[in-house]
DOROMAR-345144 format. One record per residue (C-alpha): residue number from 1; x, y, z. Coordinates in nm, 3 decimals. Each point is the difference from the previous one (the first is absolute). Example, Ala and Ser with C-alpha at 12.3 -4.5 7.8 and 13.67 -1.06 7.14 Angstrom:
@num=1 X=1.230 Y=-0.450 Z=0.780
@num=2 X=0.137 Y=0.344 Z=-0.066
***
This chain:
@num=1 X=-2.461 Y=-7.810 Z=15.678
@num=2 X=-0.250 Y=0.085 Z=-0.273
@num=3 X=-0.259 Y=-0.286 Z=-0.053
@num=4 X=0.030 Y=-0.142 Z=-0.350
@num=5 X=-0.335 Y=-0.015 Z=-0.186
@num=6 X=-0.143 Y=-0.340 Z=-0.076
@num=7 X=-0.054 Y=-0.102 Z=-0.357
@num=8 X=-0.353 Y=0.074 Z=-0.122
@num=9 X=-0.225 Y=-0.312 Z=0.001
@num=10 X=-0.135 Y=-0.150 Z=-0.319
@num=11 X=-0.319 Y=0.121 Z=-0.172
@num=12 X=-0.302 Y=0.014 Z=0.216
@num=13 X=0.099 Y=0.260 Z=0.264
@num=14 X=-0.100 Y=0.350 Z=0.103
@num=15 X=0.177 Y=0.322 Z=0.073
@num=16 X=0.001 Y=0.200 Z=0.319
@num=17 X=0.093 Y=0.349 Z=-0.086
@num=18 X=0.231 Y=0.216 Z=0.217
@num=19 X=-0.228 Y=0.182 Z=0.245
@num=20 X=-0.243 Y=-0.270 Z=0.045
@num=21 X=-0.216 Y=-0.015 Z=-0.309
@num=22 X=-0.055 Y=-0.344 Z=-0.123
@num=23 X=-0.073 Y=-0.102 Z=-0.369
@num=24 X=0.070 Y=-0.285 Z=-0.239
@num=25 X=0.028 Y=-0.369 Z=0.062
@num=26 X=-0.007 Y=-0.150 Z=0.358
@num=27 X=0.323 Y=-0.084 Z=0.176
@num=28 X=0.252 Y=0.238 Z=-0.124
@num=29 X=0.177 Y=0.304 Z=0.150
@num=30 X=0.211 Y=0.252 Z=-0.162
@num=31 X=0.390 Y=-0.024 Z=0.007
@num=32 X=0.158 Y=0.203 Z=0.273
@num=33 X=0.098 Y=0.341 Z=-0.133
@num=34 X=0.376 Y=0.032 Z=0.014
@num=35 X=0.187 Y=0.319 Z=0.091
@num=36 X=0.114 Y=0.231 Z=-0.270
@num=37 X=0.366 Y=-0.072 Z=-0.071
@num=38 X=0.045 Y=0.240 Z=-0.293
@num=39 X=0.185 Y=0.254 Z=0.227
@num=40 X=0.272 Y=-0.260 Z=0.014
@num=41 X=0.039 Y=-0.002 Z=-0.378
@num=42 X=-0.191 Y=-0.325 Z=-0.024
@num=43 X=-0.295 Y=-0.007 Z=-0.247
@num=44 X=-0.199 Y=-0.311 Z=0.001
@num=45 X=-0.316 Y=-0.056 Z=-0.209
@num=46 X=-0.151 Y=-0.206 Z=-0.282
@num=47 X=-0.010 Y=0.004 Z=-0.380
@num=48 X=-0.342 Y=0.138 Z=-0.061
@num=49 X=-0.292 Y=-0.010 Z=0.251
@num=50 X=-0.302 Y=-0.031 Z=-0.216
@num=51 X=-0.070 Y=-0.373 Z=0.007
@num=52 X=-0.354 Y=-0.161 Z=0.022
@num=53 X=0.124 Y=-0.299 Z=0.197
@num=54 X=0.133 Y=0.224 Z=0.283
@num=55 X=-0.349 Y=0.067 Z=0.083
@num=56 X=-0.088 Y=-0.200 Z=0.303
@num=57 X=0.365 Y=-0.095 Z=0.043
@num=58 X=0.189 Y=0.324 Z=0.058
@num=59 X=-0.273 Y=0.251 Z=-0.066
@num=60 X=-0.311 Y=-0.005 Z=0.205
@num=61 X=-0.244 Y=0.008 Z=-0.291
@num=62 X=-0.070 Y=0.014 Z=-0.364
@num=63 X=-0.029 Y=0.374 Z=-0.032
@num=64 X=0.306 Y=0.111 Z=-0.196
@num=65 X=-0.047 Y=0.361 Z=0.120
@num=66 X=0.106 Y=-0.116 Z=0.347
@num=67 X=0.319 Y=-0.191 Z=-0.135
@num=68 X=0.254 Y=0.271 Z=-0.030
@num=69 X=-0.095 Y=0.181 Z=0.347
@num=70 X=0.031 Y=-0.351 Z=0.173
@num=71 X=0.332 Y=-0.073 Z=-0.181
@num=72 X=0.138 Y=0.314 Z=0.138
@num=73 X=-0.088 Y=-0.118 Z=0.355
@num=74 X=0.276 Y=-0.265 Z=-0.044
@num=75 X=0.254 Y=0.136 Z=-0.250
@num=76 X=0.176 Y=0.331 Z=-0.085
@num=77 X=0.121 Y=-0.135 Z=-0.348
@num=78 X=-0.167 Y=-0.114 Z=-0.312
@num=79 X=0.134 Y=-0.112 Z=-0.338
@num=80 X=-0.238 Y=0.117 Z=-0.271
@num=81 X=-0.034 Y=-0.281 Z=-0.270
@num=82 X=-0.305 Y=0.109 Z=-0.198
@num=83 X=0.227 Y=0.244 Z=-0.192
@num=84 X=0.161 Y=-0.289 Z=-0.179
@num=85 X=-0.336 Y=-0.033 Z=-0.206
@num=86 X=-0.134 Y=0.345 Z=0.029
@num=87 X=0.231 Y=0.303 Z=-0.073
@num=88 X=0.035 Y=0.217 Z=0.314
@num=89 X=-0.226 Y=0.314 Z=0.005
@num=90 X=0.070 Y=0.296 Z=0.214
@num=91 X=-0.370 Y=0.009 Z=0.103
@num=92 X=0.038 Y=-0.339 Z=0.166
@num=93 X=0.296 Y=0.115 Z=0.200
@num=94 X=-0.166 Y=0.313 Z=0.104
@num=95 X=-0.275 Y=-0.203 Z=0.154
@num=96 X=0.234 Y=-0.250 Z=0.138
@num=97 X=0.195 Y=0.272 Z=0.180
@num=98 X=-0.325 Y=0.128 Z=0.142
@num=99 X=-0.111 Y=-0.323 Z=0.132
@num=100 X=0.341 Y=-0.100 Z=0.164
@num=101 X=0.081 Y=0.015 Z=0.362
@num=102 X=0.307 Y=0.200 Z=0.120
@num=103 X=0.328 Y=-0.181 Z=-0.074
@num=104 X=-0.160 Y=-0.229 Z=-0.267
@num=105 X=0.248 Y=-0.070 Z=-0.287
@num=106 X=-0.040 Y=-0.176 Z=-0.337
@num=107 X=0.213 Y=-0.152 Z=-0.278
@num=108 X=-0.140 Y=-0.015 Z=-0.346
@num=109 X=0.039 Y=-0.297 Z=-0.255
@num=110 X=0.062 Y=0.148 Z=-0.342
@num=111 X=-0.233 Y=-0.066 Z=-0.297
@num=112 X=0.064 Y=-0.313 Z=-0.201
@num=113 X=0.084 Y=0.221 Z=-0.303
@num=114 X=0.310 Y=0.092 Z=0.180
@num=115 X=0.102 Y=-0.343 Z=0.134
@num=116 X=-0.160 Y=-0.263 Z=-0.229
@num=117 X=-0.053 Y=0.154 Z=-0.349
@num=118 X=0.333 Y=-0.133 Z=-0.101
@num=119 X=0.107 Y=0.266 Z=-0.263
@num=120 X=0.263 Y=0.135 Z=0.243
@num=121 X=-0.015 Y=0.350 Z=-0.156
@num=122 X=0.161 Y=0.247 Z=0.247
@num=123 X=-0.185 Y=0.296 Z=-0.157
@num=124 X=-0.329 Y=-0.169 Z=0.048
@num=125 X=0.102 Y=-0.114 Z=0.357
@num=126 X=0.097 Y=0.346 Z=0.107
@num=127 X=-0.321 Y=0.159 Z=-0.131
@num=128 X=-0.205 Y=-0.257 Z=0.196
@num=129 X=0.193 Y=0.041 Z=0.312
@num=130 X=-0.033 Y=0.386 Z=-0.009
@num=131 X=-0.387 Y=-0.054 Z=-0.013
@num=132 X=0.038 Y=-0.231 Z=0.299
@num=133 X=0.205 Y=0.264 Z=0.179
@num=134 X=-0.258 Y=0.275 Z=-0.061
@num=135 X=-0.280 Y=-0.219 Z=0.116
@num=136 X=0.146 Y=-0.086 Z=0.343
@num=137 X=0.077 Y=0.363 Z=0.073
@num=138 X=-0.279 Y=0.014 Z=0.268
@num=139 X=0.172 Y=-0.270 Z=0.195
@num=140 X=0.360 Y=0.130 Z=-0.060
@num=141 X=-0.085 Y=0.349 Z=0.106
@num=142 X=-0.123 Y=-0.126 Z=0.337
@num=143 X=0.282 Y=-0.253 Z=0.064
@num=144 X=-0.224 Y=-0.318 Z=-0.046
@num=145 X=0.175 Y=-0.118 Z=-0.323
@num=146 X=0.264 Y=-0.276 Z=0.070
@num=147 X=0.087 Y=-0.126 Z=-0.346
@num=148 X=-0.101 Y=-0.124 Z=-0.345
@num=149 X=0.032 Y=-0.371 Z=-0.063
@num=150 X=0.103 Y=-0.132 Z=-0.345
@num=151 X=-0.062 Y=-0.369 Z=0.005
@num=152 X=0.145 Y=-0.204 Z=-0.279
@num=153 X=-0.153 Y=-0.330 Z=-0.122
@num=154 X=0.193 Y=-0.298 Z=0.105
@num=155 X=0.069 Y=-0.082 Z=-0.361
@num=156 X=0.194 Y=0.324 Z=-0.062
@num=157 X=0.371 Y=-0.082 Z=-0.001
@num=158 X=0.287 Y=0.232 Z=0.053
@num=159 X=0.110 Y=0.210 Z=-0.300
@num=160 X=0.159 Y=0.322 Z=-0.067
@num=161 X=-0.295 Y=0.140 Z=-0.191
@num=162 X=-0.245 Y=-0.076 Z=0.295
@num=163 X=0.238 Y=0.127 Z=0.265
@num=164 X=0.055 Y=0.326 Z=-0.183
@num=165 X=-0.376 Y=0.033 Z=-0.050
@num=166 X=-0.066 Y=-0.049 Z=0.366
@num=167 X=0.253 Y=0.253 Z=0.111
@num=168 X=-0.116 Y=0.264 Z=-0.268
@num=169 X=-0.361 Y=-0.060 Z=0.098
@num=170 X=0.064 Y=0.032 Z=0.380
@num=171 X=0.207 Y=0.312 Z=-0.061
@num=172 X=-0.331 Y=0.189 Z=-0.089
@num=173 X=-0.112 Y=-0.053 Z=0.362
@num=174 X=0.326 Y=0.009 Z=0.178
@num=175 X=0.077 Y=0.346 Z=-0.154
@num=176 X=-0.318 Y=0.116 Z=0.171
@num=177 X=0.118 Y=-0.137 Z=0.339
@num=178 X=-0.228 Y=-0.297 Z=-0.014
@num=179 X=0.134 Y=-0.340 Z=0.080
@num=180 X=-0.022 Y=-0.303 Z=-0.240
@num=181 X=0.067 Y=-0.366 Z=0.083
@num=182 X=0.049 Y=-0.273 Z=-0.258
@num=183 X=-0.125 Y=-0.355 Z=0.072
@num=184 X=0.202 Y=-0.277 Z=-0.187
@num=185 X=-0.153 Y=-0.342 Z=-0.004
@num=186 X=0.240 Y=-0.170 Z=-0.224
@num=187 X=0.339 Y=-0.125 Z=0.135
@num=188 X=0.199 Y=0.125 Z=-0.308
@num=189 X=-0.028 Y=0.355 Z=0.162
@num=190 X=0.173 Y=-0.121 Z=0.317
@num=191 X=0.335 Y=0.171 Z=-0.073
@num=192 X=0.215 Y=0.246 Z=0.191
@num=193 X=0.024 Y=0.214 Z=-0.313
@num=194 X=-0.388 Y=0.042 Z=-0.017
@num=195 X=0.002 Y=0.110 Z=0.374
@num=196 X=0.279 Y=0.248 Z=-0.065
@num=197 X=-0.190 Y=0.133 Z=-0.302
@num=198 X=-0.309 Y=0.067 Z=0.212
@num=199 X=0.199 Y=0.156 Z=0.264
@num=200 X=0.189 Y=0.234 Z=-0.226
@num=201 X=-0.343 Y=0.105 Z=-0.156
@num=202 X=-0.175 Y=0.044 Z=0.340
@num=203 X=-0.241 Y=-0.272 Z=-0.068
@num=204 X=-0.100 Y=-0.256 Z=0.268
@num=205 X=-0.030 Y=-0.370 Z=-0.019
@num=206 X=-0.296 Y=-0.188 Z=0.146
@num=207 X=0.076 Y=-0.318 Z=0.177
@num=208 X=-0.266 Y=-0.264 Z=-0.073
@num=209 X=-0.086 Y=-0.324 Z=0.150
@num=210 X=-0.141 Y=-0.249 Z=-0.257
@num=211 X=0.032 Y=-0.389 Z=-0.012
@num=212 X=0.340 Y=-0.140 Z=-0.073
@num=213 X=-0.048 Y=-0.073 Z=-0.377
@num=214 X=0.326 Y=-0.043 Z=-0.197
@num=215 X=-0.045 Y=0.336 Z=-0.174
@num=216 X=-0.107 Y=0.190 Z=0.310
@num=217 X=0.191 Y=0.313 Z=0.134
@num=218 X=0.091 Y=-0.120 Z=0.355
@num=219 X=-0.120 Y=0.201 Z=0.307
@num=220 X=0.261 Y=0.219 Z=0.121
@num=221 X=0.064 Y=0.314 Z=0.222
@num=222 X=0.125 Y=0.229 Z=-0.274
@num=223 X=-0.024 Y=0.376 Z=0.009
@num=224 X=0.120 Y=0.240 Z=-0.268
@num=225 X=-0.173 Y=0.326 Z=0.136
@num=226 X=-0.086 Y=0.146 Z=0.335
@num=227 X=-0.325 Y=-0.191 Z=0.017
@num=228 X=-0.036 Y=-0.378 Z=0.002
@num=229 X=-0.278 Y=-0.194 Z=-0.150
@num=230 X=-0.105 Y=-0.358 Z=0.055
@num=231 X=-0.305 Y=-0.192 Z=-0.124
@num=232 X=-0.129 Y=-0.345 Z=0.119
@num=233 X=-0.199 Y=-0.178 Z=-0.265
@num=234 X=-0.020 Y=-0.350 Z=0.186
@num=235 X=0.165 Y=-0.323 Z=-0.071
@num=236 X=-0.279 Y=-0.188 Z=-0.185
@num=237 X=0.219 Y=-0.178 Z=-0.242
@num=238 X=-0.289 Y=-0.214 Z=-0.149
@num=239 X=-0.201 Y=0.327 Z=-0.059
@num=240 X=0.299 Y=0.162 Z=-0.166
@num=241 X=0.054 Y=-0.286 Z=-0.227
@num=242 X=-0.371 Y=-0.026 Z=-0.107
@num=243 X=-0.111 Y=0.117 Z=-0.344
@num=244 X=-0.306 Y=0.007 Z=-0.221
@num=245 X=-0.201 Y=0.213 Z=-0.245
@num=246 X=-0.256 Y=0.287 Z=0.046
@num=247 X=-0.170 Y=-0.023 Z=0.332
@num=248 X=0.210 Y=-0.294 Z=0.112
@num=249 X=0.312 Y=0.195 Z=-0.050
@num=250 X=-0.136 Y=0.290 Z=0.208
@num=251 X=-0.086 Y=-0.227 Z=0.275
@num=252 X=0.343 Y=-0.165 Z=-0.013
@num=253 X=0.167 Y=0.347 Z=0.033
@num=254 X=-0.225 Y=0.069 Z=0.299
@num=255 X=0.090 Y=-0.336 Z=0.156
@num=256 X=0.362 Y=0.081 Z=0.005
@num=257 X=-0.073 Y=0.231 Z=0.292
@num=258 X=-0.198 Y=-0.261 Z=0.202
@num=259 X=0.260 Y=-0.042 Z=0.283
@num=260 X=0.027 Y=0.076 Z=0.377
@num=261 X=0.340 Y=0.054 Z=0.152
@num=262 X=0.079 Y=-0.187 Z=0.315
@num=263 X=0.125 Y=0.189 Z=0.306
@num=264 X=0.345 Y=-0.170 Z=-0.060
@num=265 X=0.008 Y=0.121 Z=-0.358
@num=266 X=-0.098 Y=0.353 Z=0.105
@num=267 X=0.274 Y=0.002 Z=0.269
@num=268 X=0.249 Y=-0.069 Z=-0.280
@num=269 X=-0.136 Y=0.282 Z=-0.210
@num=270 X=-0.016 Y=0.248 Z=0.288
@num=271 X=0.363 Y=-0.050 Z=0.054
@num=272 X=0.055 Y=0.100 Z=-0.367
@num=273 X=-0.213 Y=0.316 Z=0.046
@num=274 X=0.193 Y=0.109 Z=0.304
@num=275 X=0.327 Y=-0.054 Z=-0.204
@num=276 X=-0.152 Y=0.219 Z=-0.267
@num=277 X=-0.095 Y=0.270 Z=0.246
@num=278 X=0.368 Y=0.005 Z=0.126
@num=279 X=0.121 Y=0.046 Z=-0.361
@num=280 X=-0.252 Y=0.278 Z=-0.095
@num=281 X=-0.188 Y=0.130 Z=0.297
@num=282 X=-0.347 Y=-0.056 Z=-0.180
@num=283 X=-0.169 Y=-0.328 Z=-0.105
@num=284 X=-0.324 Y=-0.083 Z=-0.172
@num=285 X=-0.114 Y=-0.362 Z=0.060
@num=286 X=-0.303 Y=-0.093 Z=-0.217
@num=287 X=-0.201 Y=-0.324 Z=0.016
@num=288 X=-0.139 Y=-0.104 Z=-0.334
@num=289 X=-0.133 Y=-0.339 Z=0.107
@num=290 X=-0.359 Y=0.135 Z=-0.006
@num=291 X=-0.210 Y=-0.306 Z=-0.044
@num=292 X=-0.226 Y=-0.061 Z=0.307
@num=293 X=0.132 Y=0.309 Z=0.177
@num=294 X=0.335 Y=-0.175 Z=0.071
@num=295 X=0.182 Y=0.328 Z=-0.086
@num=296 X=-0.182 Y=0.199 Z=0.270
@num=297 X=0.055 Y=-0.271 Z=0.264
@num=298 X=0.379 Y=-0.035 Z=-0.089
@num=299 X=0.046 Y=0.362 Z=-0.019
@num=300 X=-0.139 Y=0.046 Z=0.361
@num=301 X=0.217 Y=-0.284 Z=0.116
@num=302 X=0.297 Y=0.157 Z=-0.167
@num=303 X=-0.049 Y=0.326 Z=0.188
@num=304 X=-0.010 Y=-0.177 Z=0.333
@num=305 X=0.317 Y=-0.191 Z=-0.079
@num=306 X=0.178 Y=0.312 Z=-0.097
@num=307 X=-0.103 Y=0.156 Z=0.332
@num=308 X=0.135 Y=-0.311 Z=0.183
@num=309 X=0.329 Y=0.026 Z=-0.173
@num=310 X=0.039 Y=0.386 Z=-0.004
@num=311 X=-0.140 Y=0.115 Z=0.332
***
């Protein structure tokens, strides 16, 4: 039986690096490094890795140069989120491919001009997606690319114009052999006709775990392509309901992801991942509850639970 890692202690601890080197705050040791389960078709990682508050919690120190190599000790999958704010550039993916270990895979969140601009112009969407497809070429050529993620705002309700836009936009990548998954956060999209439209177009659906607000799309085990995708954003209902202006609004958005899943909650979600694996043969499970390095801890725990259920 694999030993489950203990939750990291609160602030004021140190890090013992694998191999014996010790740095950081007194009293903390690194999480046990889990086995690589990607050969089973199970890809577990986090949404982003570059978080200052992970230093001294998950990472051994504050040097950002060490973070990505350290991350790869634990995980073989990473969802890239910075591309939501910064259009993806091929040079970045050339360097990323060079620095990645064997078997490392990535998903890429599309730029906000695709998902959040709100004009829903399919010509503009296709043009932007073609640029995305060209940028990730270095990853696609070496088999490291998993999928693009189009994340809709929770206020975007179902409509023919928006759906047609999503399918047209995704087609620019799908036609190049690149997967695309759409994340709906509004319950109005929870319809069989929507799932069928995605399936007919070869576009995936991303199952997402967010607090149970009245408008929220529920967490399911849907799959419309040969690849499944699920994201865990935490269940911080108070954080999700918070609002504000300026800096306060930014902090409120960040607080949404301040949540740590219990082992019982993870057990339930692992059962869903196994069901998705049976449906598709390949699953990406991404933890987005990044505040306080909870995503890294829960992702490691998730891997151990998958091993317990699968092996």
